C-alpha positions as a printed Julia matrix, in Angstrom:
113×3 Matrix{Float64}:
  -6.36  -5.34   5.44
  -6.42  -5.82   9.23
  -9.8   -6.1   10.92
 -10.43  -3.38  13.53
 -10.69  -4.49  17.15
 -12.76  -2.69  19.77
 -11.62  -3.24  23.35
 -14.28  -2.52  25.95
 -11.88  -1.87  28.84
 -14.61  -1.47  31.48
 -16.32  -4.79  30.71
 -13.14  -6.6   29.67
 -14.29  -7.62  26.16
 -12.45  -7.33  22.83
 -14.37  -7.7   19.57
 -13.25  -7.73  15.93
 -15.58  -5.55  13.88
 -16.22  -4.47  10.3
 -14.76  -1.09   9.32
 -17.21   1.78   9.79
 -19.1   -0.14  12.51
 -20.99   2.03  14.97
 -19.5    1.86  18.47
 -22.82   1.6   20.33
 -24.36  -0.93  17.94
 -21.18  -3.04  18.27
 -21.5   -2.89  22.06
 -25.17  -3.93  21.92
 -24.6   -6.75  19.41
 -21.62  -8.25  21.23
 -22.59  -7.41  24.82
 -19.81  -4.86  25.34
 -21.98  -3.28  28.06
 -21.7    0.41  27.1
 -24.64   2.04  28.93
 -27.28   3.74  26.78
 -30.89   4.89  26.79
 -31.8    6.39  23.4
 -29.12   5.55  20.81
 -29.78   8.79  18.91
 -27.4   11.33  20.41
 -30.05  12.95  22.59
 -29.53  11.65  26.12
 -25.73  11.39  26.46
 -25.82   8.15  28.48
 -23.5    6.33  26.03
 -20.61   8.7   26.8
 -17.33   6.78  26.59
 -13.71   7.81  27.03
 -11.39   6.89  24.18
  -8.39   5.29  25.9
  -6.55   4.47  22.64
  -7.29   4.87  18.95
  -8.76   8.39  18.77
  -7.46   8.63  15.18
  -9.43   5.5   14.21
 -12.82   7.13  14.8
 -15.25   9.14  12.69
 -15.26  12.92  12.99
 -17.06  14.52  15.94
 -20.75  15.16  15.21
 -22.77  18.28  16.12
 -24.86  16.22  18.57
 -21.67  15.29  20.45
 -20.6   18.92  20.73
 -24.09  19.85  22.01
 -24.33  16.94  24.48
 -20.75  16.7   25.76
 -19.29  20.18  25.28
 -15.84  21.0   23.92
 -14.07  20.37  27.24
 -15.22  16.72  27.42
 -14.42  16.2   23.74
 -10.91  17.58  24.36
 -10.57  15.09  27.25
 -11.26  12.24  24.8
 -14.95  11.59  25.43
 -17.35  10.62  22.64
 -20.95   9.45  22.32
 -20.82   5.78  21.3
 -24.04   6.13  19.27
 -22.49   8.84  17.07
 -19.05   7.26  16.64
 -17.89   4.93  13.86
 -14.73   2.8   13.87
 -12.05   2.64  11.17
  -9.3    0.9   13.17
  -8.38  -0.45  16.61
  -9.89   1.43  19.54
 -10.03   1.0   23.32
 -12.86   2.61  25.27
 -13.87   2.94  28.92
 -16.85   4.45  30.7
 -18.3    5.17  34.11
 -15.17   6.37  35.92
 -16.58   9.86  36.5
 -19.77   8.44  37.95
 -17.75   6.12  40.16
 -15.71   9.05  41.51
 -18.9   11.05  42.16
 -20.6    8.11  43.89
 -17.5    7.51  46.02
 -17.56  11.17  47.17
 -21.25  10.9   48.07
 -20.61   7.64  49.94
 -17.68   9.2   51.82
 -19.81  12.2   52.86
 -22.5    9.83  54.15
 -19.91   7.83  56.11
 -18.43  11.03  57.59
 -21.91  12.33  58.51
 -22.73   9.07  60.28
 -19.62   9.18  62.51
């Protein structure tokens, strides 16, 4: 039976994990760098985008629907703290924040000119 691999695309790490490992706990244990505050599905800071391997994850939990909304779930986002792994998966995070911060920075640059 192959061992599942989690690839943390944003931090550039790949880790072999036990089946049914929690995505956030794996990130914490092996320094995958997924951001988080609470670890209990309340704050939403551990939102990650599933790049590959959506079928190798546990079913979507009620907390994820409440925190992320159906649109984000449809776009492939999950809460790492609520997600368990059954096979290879690649995740990324922070791109939305980066785009938002870039827009803010650009507005500040334009305002200063």
